[in-house]
N, C-alpha and C positions, 0 to 999 in steps of 0.2 A: 696389334694393337698392345698386347703384353709385352712384345719386343720393345715397341716404341715406350713405355712407362719404365723399361728396365735400362733405357739408354742413358748416357750422362747428361747433365744438367744443361749444357749448353744445346745439345741437341733438342732437348725436351723444350727449351725457351724458343729456339728456333721454329719449331713444330707450331708451337702455341702462338706465337706472333704471326708465323706467316698464315696459321687458320683464322685467327681474329682478322688478318689484313684482307684473305681472300673472300670472308663473308661480309665486311664491309664495302668490299669493293663489288661483290655480286650485289648487295642491295642498292649501293649506288647506281651501278649499271643498270638494273631494274628499274631504279626510279626514273633516272635519264631517258631510258627507253620508252617508257611508258609515257613521258612528257614529251617527248620527240615525237611519237605516234600521235600523240593529241594534237600537236600544234601542226602537223602535216594535214590533219584532218580539217582543223578548222581554217587553214588556207584553202584547202580543196573546196569547204562549204563556201566560205567566201567567194572563190571563182566560180562556184554555182549559182550564187545569187546574183553575181554580176551577168553571167551568161544568160539566166532565164529572163532578167530584164531587157536585155538585149533582144532576145528571141521574142519576147511578148510584144516589144516595138515593131517587130518585122512581120507580125502576123496581122492578117485583114481577110476580110470577106467580101465578096463581088455581090451584084444585084441578085444572084441566084441563088447566094449562101454559100457559094464555093469557097473554100479556104485558099489563100494566097498566102505565101512566105515570100517577103520582097527581099530578103538577103539571106544567104546561108554563111556569111562569113563566120568562121570559127568552129564550123561544123565538121567532124573528123574526117579524114580521107579514108579511101579505101584501103590502101596500103598501110596505114598508119592508123588504125582504129583506137589507139591509146592517146593520141593527140588530139585535141579538140572534143566537142561535145557530140552527145548521141541524143536525138529527140525523138518524141513520141507525141502525136496530139490526138484526144479522144473528143468526140462529139458529147453533148449533155446525155444521150441516150445508150452512151457506151460503145459508138462506132468509132471504128481506128480512122482517123483522117489523115494523118501522116506518122511514117516511121522511116529513120535514118536507113539507107540502103546498108551502111556497115552493119546494122544488126542481123541482116540476114533471116529476116522472119523472128528473131528471137524478142519477145515480149521483155519488156523491162517491168513487168507486174502485170496484175490482174487486170482486166478491163476496167477502166475508171468511169464512173458514172457521176454526174454532177448531181449533188445533195447526198452522196453516200458516205462523204466523210468531209473533213475540213477542208478549207478554200486553200489553206496554206499548211503543208506539213513540213516537220524538219526533217533535214536530208536523213537517209538511211542507205545502208550498204547491202548490194545483192550480188548475186552471183549468176550469170548468164548460163544457160546449158553448155556452151563452149568452155566454160571454166574461167571465162573474164570475170574479175571482180570490178565492180561499178559503185559509184556513189551518185544516189538519185535525189530529185527533189521533185515535189508535185504542186501546182499552182492552178488555180481556176482563173482563167483570163476571158474577159468580156470583148467581144469584137464590136467593130463600129456598128454593125447593124442589131446590136442587143442580143446577139445569141452568146452562150458561153461554152466555152471549150476548156478542157483538160490539158496543162501543158505538162508532159513529163520528162525533165532533163537529166542525162546522166554525164558523169566524167569517168575516165576509167582510173581505178586505184593501183593498177601495176606499176606506173612511176612512184607513187607513193610507198608500195611495199618494196619496190627496188632499193630506194634510198634508206628506208627501215631497216632491211636485211643487210645493206652494205655497211651502216653503221654497228650493226649487231655484230658482223662478222669482225669489224676492225675491234670490237671491244674483247670479242671472244679471244683473238689472237693477243691482244694488247694485255688484258689481264693477267692470263698465266705468265706471261712473259715478264710483267711488272712484279707479281707475286715471286717468282724465282729468283728475280734479280734483288728483290728485298730480304726474300730468305737467305740467300748466299751472301749479302751484305750483314745481316743480322747475325748470322753463323761467325762472321769473322770477327764483328763486333763484341759478341757475346764471348768468343773464345780471348779476346783482348781484356775484356773486363774481369774474366774468371781467371786470368792467368796469375794473380795473386793467390787464389783459392789453390791452384795447383802445386806453386810453391810452398804455402803453408803445409798442405798434405804430404808432400814430399820430405818436408822439414821436420812434420810431425812424426813421421813413419821412421825416422833416424833416431827419434828419441827414446832411450830406453830407461828402465828402472834406475841404471847406473849414471844416467846423464839428465837427471830431473832438473839441473841447474841450467840447463839449456832452456833458450826460447825463441820463440818465432818472431822473423825480422817483418816489422809492419811499416808501410810505406806513408800510409796515410791514416793514422790514429783516429780521425773523426768521420772517415767514412763507413759504410756498414760493413764491409768486409774487415777494416781496420778495428772495428767493435768486436768483431767475431774473432779478431786475433787476439785482441786485448783480454776477452773473456778466456780464452783458451791458455793464455799466458798466465792469467790468474789461477786458473784450474792446476796448471804444472806447478806455479808456485804452493798451492795448497796441497798438492799430492806430496811435494818435497817435503813441507813439513811433516806431513804426515808421516812419511817413509822415515825421516829423521827421528819424530817421536817414536816410531814403531821399531828402529833400530837401538835407540836409548833405551826403550823399554825393555826390549829383549835383552841388552847386554845387564841392563841393572837387575833385571828379575834374575838372570842366571847368576850375578854376582852375590845377589842377596839369599838365594836358594843354596848356593854352593857353600857359603859360610857356615851356616848351622851344621849341614852334612859334613863338612870338614870337622867342626868341632866334635860332633857326635864319633866321627871315626876316630879322632886322636885321642879324645878321652878313652874310648873301648881299648884303642890299642895300646895305651899307656897302661891300664889296670891290668891287661892281659900279661904285659911284661913284669910288672912288679905284685908280687903276692902280697896279699893283704888279708885281714879280718874282715868280718861282717860290717862292720861301721865303715871300713875302707869301700866295700864293693857298693854299701848302702847311698855313699856320697857320690861315687861314680856314677851309679843309676840315676841318682836325683839330678845330677848335670846332664846327663842325656836326656831325661824327661822335660828338663828345663829348655835345652835347644830345640826338643821335639816340640814342644809347645810354642814356642816362638817360630819354628818352621811350619806348625799348621795354622798358625794366626796369619803368617805371610801368605801361605795357599789360600785362604779363605778370602783374604784381601785381594788377590790376584783374581779369584775366580769370580767375585763380586765386580770387578771392573771387566773382567771378560764378558759377564752376562749384560753389564750395562751396555759396552760397546756394540753388542749383539742384539741390542733391544729386546732381550728375552724376559725381561723383569716386568711384570706386569702389577700395576699399584691397586691396592686394596683400601679404597678411600673408606675413612669412617670421621667421626666428629672427635677431635683430640683437643683436649684442654693442655694449652701451653705451659701453664705452672705446673701442672700435675705431672707432666712429661719431664720438664727439667728437674723437679724433685726426684722423679723415678730414676733418671740418669745420674744425678748426683750419689744416690744410693749406691748404684753400681760401682762407684769408684772412691767410696768411703776407705774400704782397707788401703788403696793405693795411697790414698792422702795420709792418712794415719801413720804409715811407714815414713812420711817425710813432715811428720807433726804440722799437717796443714789443716785449714778450715777451709769448707765450701758453703758460702752464704747463698741463699735463694730469697729474692725479694722481687715485689712488683705486682702486677695486676693478676688476681687469681681467676678472674672470669673469661678471660680471652679464649677463644675456640677458633679452631681452623678445622678445614675438612683436607685429611692427609693420609699416606700410609704411616700407621704408627711406628711401625717396625724400622723403615727407612728413616724416618724424621728422629726417631731417638737415636739410631745408628750416628746420625751426623752431629747431634748434640755430644752424645758420647765423645766422640772423635774430638772435638773441639774442648771437651772438659779435660780428656785424656792428656792433651798437649799442654795446656794449662797447668795441670799438675805436675806433668814431667819437666816443664821448663822453668817453673816458678822454684825460688828456693825454698830451703826448709824452714818451716814456721811461718810461713806466708799465708795469705789469705785469698782463695780464688772466688770472684764475686760473679752470680749469674743473675741477671735481671730480666724480667718478662713485663713489655709496655707494649702500646700501640700507638698507630697515628689513624689518620682518616681512612686510608685504606689498606694499611700493612699491620701484621701482628711481627711484633721484633723479640727476638731472644739475643741477648748479649752476654759474652763471656769475658770477663776482664781477669788479667793475671797480672804478676808483680815479676815476669820473667826479665830476660835482657833486651827484650825489644826485638824488632826487625829492622835490619838496615834498609835503606830506602831503595837501594839497587837490586834489593831481593824480594821485595813486596809484590813485583808483577809476576814472580815464578812460583812462590810457594805454594801455589795450587797444582804445579806439575809433578806427575808421577815420580817418585823417587827422588825429588829434590829436596835437598837439605840445606838450611841458612849456615849452618856450620860444618863444614866438610871434615874438619877432624874430630867430631862427636862421636862417640863410640856407638856401635849398634844399640847396647843396652839402654843407653841413655837416650839415642835418636831414633830409633825404630827404622822402620824400611821407607819412609817418606811417602807412604799412600795414605794416611789419614784425612789430609785435607783434601786430597783429590777426589776421595769417597764422599766427603761430607758435601763438597760442592757439587758433584754429580747428583747426589740425594736431593740436595735443594733445587736445583734446576729441574729436577722430575716434577716438582711441585710448583714449577713457575716462578720461583722465588730466586733470591739472590743472597750471597754470602760476601763480607768484604772485612778487610781488617783496618784499624786503625792505629797507629803507633804516634804517640807524641814523643819529641825528643828527650830521652833517657830510658830508663826502663819502663817495663809495662806494654802490653798490647792488649786492644780490644777486637774480639771477632764478633760481628754482628750478622744475624740471619733474620732476611725479611721476606716473609710469606704474605700472599694476598690472604684479606681476610674474608670468611663467609660471607656471600652475596657481593663481594668485589667484582669489578670487571676485567680483573687480570685474566689472561688465558690460562686454560688448564691442558696440560701436556698429557 
């Protein structure tokens, strides 16, 4: 059985359908055999009824009360006891008056007495001591002189059982042959039907990580196997995109990490070659620390994204007032805004509360504010607005920056993506802030989107489910 369970699909299907067919045919054969035997017995019982009426018509009694049988037509012959009827006649007091010679003193039953049972009995089956099976019927018959006798008539069941077993033998031979033929045909049909699966399996085995652009050939996309192939191709497409993103991520991360390390090394080497005073070395160390700080921020961002991809960050949900959170985030960036002589204005509803991880949510808002301050011109104003709709709490960050071209809006949340490829690293950052913000908001079953009208300025909008709303919690 374990070997059968480990067999290939076509073999399991063939065995399954052959077993079901065999069970169905066995049930059918059993029902047909039972019905056939019942019909044969009904025919035999009808023959008994006719013969007993014939025998009753041939019975008479003389003046002395002796029994006479005027005709014995239909009675079994000596050499063929299973052809014709066998007869016993009993008197009212249980005396045997007549018995067919073919019975050879074998009784068809116990001595029959008038009044000890019903005058008409349903046919029943008996077996003689010799082993012959008979179908018998009892009738009480009144003779012409007024006396009553019991007529017991029997017909051999041997022809009936011969016909029955002949039919059972035919079924016993025919059914296995039929099941084997159907199983063989089913195996061929299953092999033909599953041939596309073999082709897809062979094709899939040839696809490696370097060939994820390859796809399975699908003959009938609307069939079940076609749908399976389509789903597999869709999986390959997702894997291809994931591998491409991983390659880009690895290349971009390597580039971003190498640049500050190169800067630190270059500054150090130049300082060692050129002698200087304390102020010279102090400036050198300050430059190195600045690059080290930028490198630490990049590593922190990369670690955050790595933990996010691994699903190892657990949310610690508390009730968070969005206005207070926005005001706190603004406070973290006031120094950066003052360097560019910018102002950050916070307004809106002060009572909106959501259930969220305060640290992650603040990080998302800070990243948006950092981008707004970084890309807005000197002396401009960054506006933060907190509001709500029927089911969502909303935080909007609006800046006066250069805006985002339409063709770049769908990619600004990708890792390491920069709208302005020529922007320096100091001004442009590593391109991870918006990716981290989007991930943090998605962890709260929220969304983040950007709105840019023609001309300068952009508005980033965070939408979060309000407390008690039906939005799903991740």
